[in-house]
NUMIKOL-29634 format. One record per residue (C-alpha): residue in one letter; x negated, y negated, z negated. Coordinates in Angstrom, 3 decimals. Layout:
N
<type A | east X | north Y | up Z>
...
***
This chain:
276
<type M | east 11.538 | north -10.705 | up -7.293>
<type D | east 13.421 | north -7.710 | up -5.878>
<type V | east 12.436 | north -4.405 | up -7.430>
<type G | east 13.388 | north -0.751 | up -6.665>
<type V | east 12.828 | north 2.521 | up -8.453>
<type V | east 12.172 | north 6.098 | up -7.268>
<type S | east 15.172 | north 8.347 | up -7.421>
<type R | east 13.118 | north 11.117 | up -9.030>
<type S | east 13.010 | north 9.004 | up -12.197>
<type F | east 16.486 | north 10.342 | up -12.905>
<type P | east 16.345 | north 14.135 | up -12.353>
<type D | east 19.303 | north 14.740 | up -14.629>
<type L | east 21.701 | north 12.574 | up -12.666>
<type S | east 23.588 | north 13.121 | up -9.449>
<type N | east 22.951 | north 10.895 | up -6.432>
<type A | east 26.250 | north 9.091 | up -7.053>
<type Q | east 25.225 | north 8.476 | up -10.669>
<type V | east 21.808 | north 7.196 | up -9.685>
<type A | east 23.296 | north 4.919 | up -7.028>
<type Q | east 25.804 | north 3.462 | up -9.514>
<type L | east 23.111 | north 3.043 | up -12.185>
<type L | east 20.821 | north 1.195 | up -9.817>
<type A | east 23.563 | north -1.013 | up -8.464>
<type E | east 24.839 | north -1.935 | up -11.923>
<type T | east 21.303 | north -2.832 | up -13.133>
<type G | east 20.348 | north -4.906 | up -10.093>
<type F | east 17.785 | north -2.717 | up -8.305>
<type R | east 17.532 | north -3.288 | up -4.599>
<type W | east 15.673 | north -0.186 | up -3.283>
<type T | east 15.024 | north 3.424 | up -3.955>
<type E | east 12.454 | north 5.950 | up -2.667>
<type L | east 14.767 | north 8.890 | up -2.050>
<type C | east 13.274 | north 12.224 | up -2.832>
<type F | east 16.230 | north 14.710 | up -2.898>
<type S | east 15.492 | north 15.232 | up -6.536>
<type Q | east 18.980 | north 14.886 | up -8.112>
<type T | east 21.267 | north 17.477 | up -9.640>
<type D | east 23.245 | north 17.800 | up -6.422>
<type S | east 20.144 | north 17.830 | up -4.098>
<type K | east 17.345 | north 19.760 | up -5.857>
<type Y | east 14.910 | north 20.046 | up -2.971>
<type W | east 11.926 | north 17.898 | up -3.931>
<type V | east 8.843 | north 19.942 | up -4.677>
<type Y | east 5.662 | north 17.942 | up -5.442>
<type N | east 2.672 | north 19.084 | up -3.377>
<type G | east 4.779 | north 21.841 | up -1.833>
<type R | east 7.992 | north 22.430 | up 0.018>
<type S | east 11.527 | north 23.736 | up -0.437>
<type D | east 14.064 | north 25.560 | up 1.667>
<type L | east 16.025 | north 22.839 | up 3.547>
<type S | east 18.158 | north 25.294 | up 5.500>
<type D | east 21.408 | north 24.073 | up 3.878>
<type M | east 20.463 | north 20.335 | up 4.168>
<type S | east 22.433 | north 19.565 | up 7.235>
<type D | east 22.338 | north 16.212 | up 8.940>
<type A | east 25.877 | north 15.536 | up 7.753>
<type R | east 24.986 | north 16.401 | up 4.133>
<type S | east 21.892 | north 14.188 | up 4.257>
<type R | east 24.017 | north 11.342 | up 5.584>
<type S | east 26.477 | north 11.722 | up 2.730>
<type I | east 23.670 | north 11.410 | up 0.214>
<type V | east 22.093 | north 8.402 | up 1.853>
<type E | east 25.365 | north 6.608 | up 2.317>
<type T | east 26.078 | north 7.106 | up -1.378>
<type Y | east 23.276 | north 4.654 | up -2.091>
<type R | east 23.980 | north 2.296 | up 0.751>
<type T | east 27.629 | north 2.078 | up -0.152>
<type A | east 26.577 | north 1.042 | up -3.642>
<type G | east 24.343 | north -1.676 | up -2.183>
<type V | east 21.045 | north 0.130 | up -2.751>
<type E | east 18.759 | north 0.242 | up 0.292>
<type V | east 16.874 | north 3.477 | up 1.213>
<type P | east 13.725 | north 2.373 | up 3.103>
<type V | east 11.779 | north 5.573 | up 2.525>
<type L | east 12.183 | north 9.325 | up 2.216>
<type G | east 9.628 | north 10.929 | up -0.061>
<type V | east 8.030 | north 14.176 | up 1.133>
<type F | east 4.726 | north 14.488 | up -0.798>
<type T | east 3.614 | north 17.855 | up 0.442>
<type N | east 0.130 | north 19.346 | up 0.802>
<type L | east -1.551 | north 18.321 | up 3.996>
<type I | east -4.941 | north 19.856 | up 3.251>
<type D | east -3.830 | north 23.371 | up 2.253>
<type P | east -6.766 | north 25.698 | up 3.145>
<type D | east -4.394 | north 28.471 | up 4.265>
<type D | east -3.467 | north 27.924 | up 7.892>
<type G | east -0.041 | north 29.575 | up 7.528>
<type E | east 0.839 | north 27.466 | up 4.494>
<type L | east -0.271 | north 24.288 | up 6.227>
<type E | east 1.830 | north 25.042 | up 9.281>
<type A | east 4.843 | north 25.707 | up 6.991>
<type N | east 4.195 | north 22.415 | up 5.230>
<type L | east 4.067 | north 20.512 | up 8.522>
<type A | east 7.281 | north 22.179 | up 9.685>
<type Y | east 8.906 | north 21.085 | up 6.435>
<type F | east 7.590 | north 17.606 | up 6.942>
<type E | east 9.057 | north 17.449 | up 10.455>
<type R | east 12.476 | north 18.459 | up 9.147>
<type M | east 12.240 | north 15.602 | up 6.647>
<type M | east 11.326 | north 13.285 | up 9.538>
<type Q | east 14.448 | north 14.472 | up 11.422>
<type I | east 16.561 | north 13.694 | up 8.418>
<type A | east 14.987 | north 10.280 | up 8.022>
<type A | east 15.474 | north 9.451 | up 11.723>
<type F | east 19.108 | north 10.660 | up 11.662>
<type N | east 19.828 | north 8.305 | up 8.720>
<type G | east 17.853 | north 5.295 | up 9.976>
<type I | east 15.289 | north 5.546 | up 7.235>
<type P | east 12.153 | north 3.882 | up 8.638>
<type T | east 9.437 | north 5.541 | up 6.609>
<type V | east 8.542 | north 8.973 | up 5.261>
<type A | east 5.829 | north 9.168 | up 2.593>
<type T | east 3.258 | north 11.641 | up 1.321>
<type E | east 0.040 | north 12.036 | up -0.647>
<type C | east -3.012 | north 13.838 | up 0.771>
<type G | east -2.251 | north 17.058 | up -1.070>
<type F | east -4.485 | north 19.097 | up -3.354>
<type R | east -5.257 | north 22.677 | up -4.542>
<type P | east -3.183 | north 23.272 | up -7.672>
<type G | east -5.471 | north 23.534 | up -10.700>
<type D | east -8.449 | north 22.212 | up -8.705>
<type R | east -7.559 | north 18.618 | up -7.836>
<type G | east -10.276 | north 16.080 | up -7.089>
<type V | east -13.069 | north 15.252 | up -4.772>
<type D | east -15.515 | north 18.140 | up -4.272>
<type A | east -18.769 | north 17.484 | up -2.339>
<type D | east -18.750 | north 20.992 | up -0.968>
<type R | east -15.431 | north 20.506 | up 0.855>
<type Y | east -15.045 | north 16.678 | up 1.068>
<type E | east -15.718 | north 16.613 | up 4.783>
<type S | east -13.599 | north 19.630 | up 5.646>
<type D | east -10.680 | north 18.374 | up 3.545>
<type F | east -10.878 | north 14.923 | up 5.139>
<type S | east -11.041 | north 16.484 | up 8.594>
<type R | east -8.014 | north 18.689 | up 7.783>
<type L | east -6.033 | north 15.650 | up 6.538>
<type T | east -6.930 | north 13.725 | up 9.686>
<type M | east -5.793 | north 16.643 | up 11.831>
<type S | east -2.486 | north 16.910 | up 9.858>
<type F | east -1.820 | north 13.191 | up 10.221>
<type G | east -2.679 | north 13.275 | up 13.874>
<type R | east 0.168 | north 15.760 | up 14.358>
<type L | east 2.508 | north 13.762 | up 12.044>
<type A | east 1.740 | north 10.596 | up 13.972>
<type E | east 2.827 | north 12.271 | up 17.255>
<type L | east 6.081 | north 13.347 | up 15.513>
<type A | east 6.543 | north 9.914 | up 14.096>
<type E | east 6.365 | north 8.463 | up 17.560>
<type K | east 8.892 | north 11.029 | up 18.747>
<type Y | east 11.363 | north 10.209 | up 15.925>
<type G | east 10.741 | north 6.497 | up 15.885>
<type L | east 9.522 | north 6.075 | up 12.326>
<type D | east 6.383 | north 5.561 | up 10.294>
<type V | east 4.521 | north 8.004 | up 8.011>
<type A | east 2.915 | north 6.398 | up 4.908>
<type L | east -0.054 | north 7.849 | up 3.064>
<type E | east -0.461 | north 7.325 | up -0.698>
<type G | east -4.155 | north 7.632 | up -1.333>
<type C | east -5.558 | north 8.099 | up -4.869>
<type V | east -8.846 | north 7.838 | up -6.679>
<type I | east -8.656 | north 11.579 | up -7.478>
<type D | east -7.939 | north 12.611 | up -3.905>
<type V | east -9.855 | north 12.701 | up -0.635>
<type V | east -8.765 | north 9.139 | up 0.247>
<type P | east -9.885 | north 7.458 | up -2.969>
<type S | east -10.114 | north 3.761 | up -2.138>
<type A | east -8.477 | north 0.999 | up -0.061>
<type K | east -11.411 | north 0.860 | up 2.417>
<type R | east -11.310 | north 4.644 | up 2.835>
<type A | east -7.582 | north 4.390 | up 3.553>
<type R | east -8.236 | north 1.748 | up 6.189>
<type D | east -10.955 | north 3.884 | up 7.713>
<type F | east -8.612 | north 6.854 | up 7.734>
<type I | east -5.941 | north 4.970 | up 9.619>
<type A | east -8.485 | north 3.831 | up 12.149>
<type Q | east -9.693 | north 7.432 | up 12.672>
<type V | east -6.163 | north 8.820 | up 13.154>
<type G | east -5.674 | north 6.012 | up 15.619>
<type S | east -1.886 | north 5.556 | up 15.479>
<type S | east 0.170 | north 2.487 | up 14.621>
<type R | east 2.735 | north 4.894 | up 13.162>
<type V | east 0.374 | north 5.656 | up 10.242>
<type K | east 0.896 | north 3.257 | up 7.322>
<type V | east 0.042 | north 3.163 | up 3.640>
<type L | east 2.128 | north 3.379 | up 0.499>
<type L | east 0.082 | north 0.937 | up -1.593>
<type D | east 0.066 | north 2.130 | up -5.147>
<type P | east -2.355 | north -0.172 | up -6.988>
<type A | east -2.754 | north 2.269 | up -9.907>
<type N | east -4.181 | north 4.835 | up -7.495>
<type Y | east -6.942 | north 2.489 | up -6.244>
<type I | east -7.764 | north 0.276 | up -9.201>
<type A | east -10.791 | north 2.337 | up -10.291>
<type N | east -12.374 | north 1.999 | up -6.861>
<type S | east -10.826 | north -1.139 | up -5.347>
<type S | east -10.127 | north -4.622 | up -6.740>
<type E | east -6.643 | north -6.183 | up -6.307>
<type D | east -8.119 | north -8.396 | up -3.610>
<type D | east -9.647 | north -5.460 | up -1.816>
<type M | east -6.343 | north -3.596 | up -1.649>
<type F | east -4.813 | north -6.356 | up 0.414>
<type R | east -7.994 | north -7.281 | up 2.287>
<type Y | east -8.209 | north -3.781 | up 3.735>
<type L | east -4.616 | north -2.694 | up 3.788>
<type A | east -2.292 | north -5.709 | up 4.252>
<type P | east -1.537 | north -5.048 | up 7.938>
<type H | east -0.758 | north -1.372 | up 7.255>
<type I | east 1.559 | north -1.555 | up 4.210>
<type A | east 4.904 | north 0.168 | up 4.551>
<type Y | east 5.905 | north -0.311 | up 0.919>
<type L | east 4.407 | north -0.399 | up -2.602>
<type H | east 4.709 | north 1.494 | up -5.891>
<type G | east 4.899 | north -0.356 | up -9.175>
<type K | east 2.627 | north 1.681 | up -11.379>
<type D | east -0.387 | north 1.003 | up -13.617>
<type R | east -3.552 | north 2.810 | up -14.685>
<type K | east -6.523 | north 2.443 | up -17.039>
<type V | east -9.613 | north 2.615 | up -14.827>
<type N | east -10.923 | north 5.713 | up -16.562>
<type D | east -7.567 | north 7.593 | up -16.643>
<type A | east -6.644 | north 10.501 | up -14.423>
<type K | east -2.945 | north 9.708 | up -14.643>
<type G | east -0.958 | north 6.591 | up -14.132>
<type R | east 1.087 | north 4.516 | up -16.647>
<type I | east 3.994 | north 2.158 | up -16.470>
<type V | east 3.455 | north -1.353 | up -15.293>
<type G | east 1.717 | north -3.465 | up -17.982>
<type D | east 0.124 | north -0.534 | up -19.794>
<type G | east -3.019 | north -0.337 | up -17.684>
<type D | east -5.866 | north -2.474 | up -16.305>
<type I | east -4.197 | north -4.017 | up -13.212>
<type D | east -4.066 | north -7.826 | up -13.128>
<type W | east -0.399 | north -8.008 | up -12.246>
<type P | east -0.054 | north -11.790 | up -11.829>
<type L | east -2.997 | north -11.593 | up -9.352>
<type F | east -1.598 | north -8.499 | up -7.618>
<type L | east 1.890 | north -10.044 | up -7.265>
<type S | east 0.529 | north -13.349 | up -5.926>
<type L | east -1.311 | north -11.292 | up -3.281>
<type Y | east 1.837 | north -9.301 | up -2.596>
<type H | east 3.764 | north -12.544 | up -1.888>
<type R | east 0.931 | north -13.808 | up 0.350>
<type H | east 0.359 | north -10.578 | up 2.361>
<type A | east 3.351 | north -8.269 | up 1.910>
<type E | east 6.333 | north -10.445 | up 1.164>
<type G | east 9.610 | north -8.508 | up 1.508>
<type K | east 8.075 | north -5.107 | up 1.578>
<type P | east 9.836 | north -2.754 | up -0.873>
<type F | east 8.258 | north -2.771 | up -4.381>
<type I | east 9.464 | north 0.391 | up -6.050>
<type L | east 8.769 | north 1.401 | up -9.647>
<type E | east 7.300 | north 4.847 | up -10.417>
<type Y | east 6.579 | north 6.750 | up -13.694>
<type V | east 9.606 | north 5.115 | up -15.331>
<type T | east 12.463 | north 6.860 | up -17.088>
<type R | east 16.166 | north 6.242 | up -17.645>
<type E | east 15.204 | north 4.790 | up -21.051>
<type N | east 12.621 | north 2.266 | up -19.868>
<type F | east 13.169 | north 1.418 | up -16.188>
<type E | east 14.934 | north -1.828 | up -16.900>
<type M | east 12.305 | north -2.908 | up -19.398>
<type V | east 9.535 | north -2.185 | up -16.860>
<type R | east 11.438 | north -4.151 | up -14.201>
<type D | east 11.632 | north -7.077 | up -16.604>
<type R | east 7.847 | north -6.859 | up -17.091>
<type V | east 7.408 | north -7.118 | up -13.313>
<type V | east 9.657 | north -10.202 | up -13.187>
<type A | east 7.719 | north -11.795 | up -16.019>
<type F | east 4.373 | north -11.071 | up -14.361>
<type D | east 5.753 | north -12.516 | up -11.114>
<type A | east 6.846 | north -15.736 | up -12.908>
<type Q | east 3.383 | north -16.010 | up -14.364>
<type A | east 1.859 | north -15.583 | up -10.932>
<type A | east 4.012 | north -18.390 | up -9.594>
<type R | east 2.750 | north -20.736 | up -12.334>
<type E | east -0.961 | north -19.960 | up -11.753>
***
């Protein structure tokens, strides 16, 4: 089974070093997040100043991976799309559009994001659940129009602790936005407390852009590496082959010290799935 790893797993390496490392260890894909020592732009749930990230510079970075034989199917944005401050939200959307331009210029087919959250106050709140969901739908409606303009897809990574907490809710969200340009980043760890492995694919199979390889205990707030949580990986991988074969499967929450070990776990789970 082909496996990738997110570039932000190696924040202390340059893009050239990450590309070489992934190529030497047999990883096929990366989720590129401009998180390396020579491209420190990635800000989780926020934004950075991209004024000196020219198209030419972005191409040099992307080609560093491609030349090494590592595919770049997604550019990770992960900004806050429900920020309650209108000015901040507009700035986040402008930042997102610039990342879309970079992706389109480099032939990267997907840009990815979470819903966003208020720092220090993350989670579903009944008093603002409807307004947050409405704000997210509005943001994605605008992003879907831009995605059509730039010829790419925008993938949402829902999560049990955010305003899109289950596979069914993600499917409903896509229907409400009403654009074929809206896809999902299926991270099973983010849904396992609310959705079974079967439900993830039952609701989301037609909408999957790519997948994260991450695990979670059903009562945990944070994820874990594959094999350290409650996901039935042989079942999940058998469903992956049935419904999402060939879609990039990219490890998250790994480090330079364990990413090969976690990949080997995935390969072992996949072999078990094939036997069952």
